[in-house]
SERO-4910 file (N, C-alpha, C, O; in steps of 0.05 Angstrom, whole numbers):
BEGIN
 pado doro    nc1    nc2    nc3   cac1   cac2   cac3    cc1    cc2    cc3    oc1    oc2    oc3
  Unk    A     31  -1168     83     40  -1141     90     35  -1122     67     26  -1099     72
  Unk    A     41  -1129     43     38  -1111     20      9  -1105     16      2  -1082      9
  Unk    A     -9  -1124     20    -37  -1119     17    -46  -1098     37    -63  -1080     30
  Unk    A    -36  -1099     61    -43  -1079     82    -34  -1051     74    -49  -1032     77
  Unk    A    -10  -1049     63      0  -1023     54    -18  -1012     32    -24   -988     32
  Unk    A    -26  -1028     13    -43  -1019     -9    -70  -1010      2    -81   -990     -7
  Unk    A    -81  -1025     21   -107  -1017     33   -105   -990     47   -123   -974     44
  Unk    A    -83   -986     61    -80   -960     75    -77   -938     55    -88   -916     59
  Unk    A    -62   -942     33    -59   -922     13    -86   -916      0    -93   -892     -4
  Unk    A   -102   -936     -6   -129   -931    -17   -146   -914      2   -160   -896     -7
  Unk    A   -145   -920     27   -160   -905     47   -151   -876     47   -167   -858     49
  Unk    A   -125   -872     46   -114   -845     46   -123   -829     22   -132   -807     23
  Unk    A   -121   -842     -2   -128   -829    -26   -158   -822    -26   -166   -801    -36
  Unk    A   -175   -839    -16   -203   -834    -14   -209   -810      4   -225   -793     -3
  Unk    A   -195   -809     27   -200   -786     45   -190   -760     33   -203   -739     38
  Unk    A   -169   -760     18   -159   -736      6   -178   -727    -15   -184   -703    -17
  Unk    A   -188   -745    -31   -207   -737    -52   -232   -724    -41   -243   -705    -53
  Unk    A   -241   -733    -18   -265   -722     -5   -260   -694      5   -279   -678      8
  Unk    A   -235   -687     12   -230   -661     24   -220   -640      4   -216   -617     11
  Unk    A   -216   -647    -21   -206   -628    -41   -228   -607    -46   -252   -613    -47
  Unk    A   -219   -583    -50   -237   -560    -56   -235   -554    -86   -213   -554    -97
  Unk    A   -258   -549    -98   -257   -542   -127   -239   -518   -132   -236   -501   -115
  Unk    A   -227   -517   -156   -208   -496   -163   -217   -468   -158   -203   -452   -147
  Unk    A   -242   -462   -167   -252   -434   -164   -254   -427   -135   -247   -404   -127
  Unk    A   -264   -445   -119   -267   -439    -90   -240   -438    -77   -235   -421    -59
  Unk    A   -221   -455    -85   -194   -455    -74   -181   -428    -79   -167   -417    -62
  Unk    A   -184   -418   -103   -172   -392   -110   -183   -370    -92   -168   -353    -82
  Unk    A   -209   -370    -88   -221   -350    -70   -212   -354    -41   -207   -334    -28
  Unk    A   -210   -378    -32   -200   -383     -5   -172   -373     -1   -165   -361     20
  Unk    A   -154   -378    -20   -127   -369    -18   -125   -339    -18   -110   -327     -3
  Unk    A   -141   -326    -35   -142   -297    -36   -151   -286     -9   -139   -267      1
  Unk    A   -173   -297      2   -183   -287     27   -163   -292     50   -160   -275     68
  Unk    A   -149   -314     49   -129   -320     70   -106   -300     68    -96   -290     88
  Unk    A    -97   -294     43    -75   -274     40    -84   -247     50    -68   -234     63
  Unk    A   -108   -238     44   -118   -213     54   -120   -212     84   -113   -192     97
  Unk    A   -128   -234     96   -129   -236    125   -101   -234    137    -98   -221    157
  Unk    A    -82   -248    125    -55   -247    135    -43   -219    133    -30   -210    152
  Unk    A    -48   -205    111    -38   -177    108    -51   -160    129    -38   -143    141
  Unk    A    -77   -163    134    -91   -148    154    -79   -153    182    -76   -135    198
  Unk    A    -74   -178    187    -62   -185    213    -34   -173    217    -27   -163    238
  Unk    A    -18   -174    196      8   -163    197      7   -133    202     22   -122    219
  Unk    A    -12   -119    188    -15    -90    193    -24    -85    222    -14    -66    234
  Unk    A    -41   -101    233    -51    -97    260    -28   -101    280    -25    -86    299
  Unk    A    -11   -122    275     11   -127    293     32   -104    292     42    -95    312
  Unk    A     37    -95    267     56    -73    264     46    -48    278     61    -33    290
  Unk    A     20    -43    276      8    -20    290     11    -22    320     17     -2    333
  Unk    A      6    -46    330      9    -50    359     38    -46    368     43    -34    389
  Unk    A     57    -56    352     85    -53    359     92    -23    359    106    -13    377
  Unk    A     83     -9    339     88     20    337     76     35    361     89     52    372
  Unk    A     52     28    369     39     40    392     54     35    418     57     53    434
  Unk    A     64     10    421     79      3    444    105     19    446    113     27    468
  Unk    A    118     23    423    143     38    423    139     68    429    156     81    440
  Unk    A    116     79    421    110    107    425    106    113    455    112    136    463
  Unk    A     97     95    470     90    100    498    115    102    515    114    114    537
  Unk    A    138     92    507    162     92    524    178    117    519    199    120    532
***
């Protein structure tokens, strides 16, 4: 049973290592995601404001 657990852990660690993004690219991705989120929030707030004006 312990051997099986170790093998599963090894497989997990290998799959994580393959999906890691280099630091420089990760920083850029996080920045772009934050900008996208702020843009989305602004768009939603604008839609809410527009909906309230019509009533």
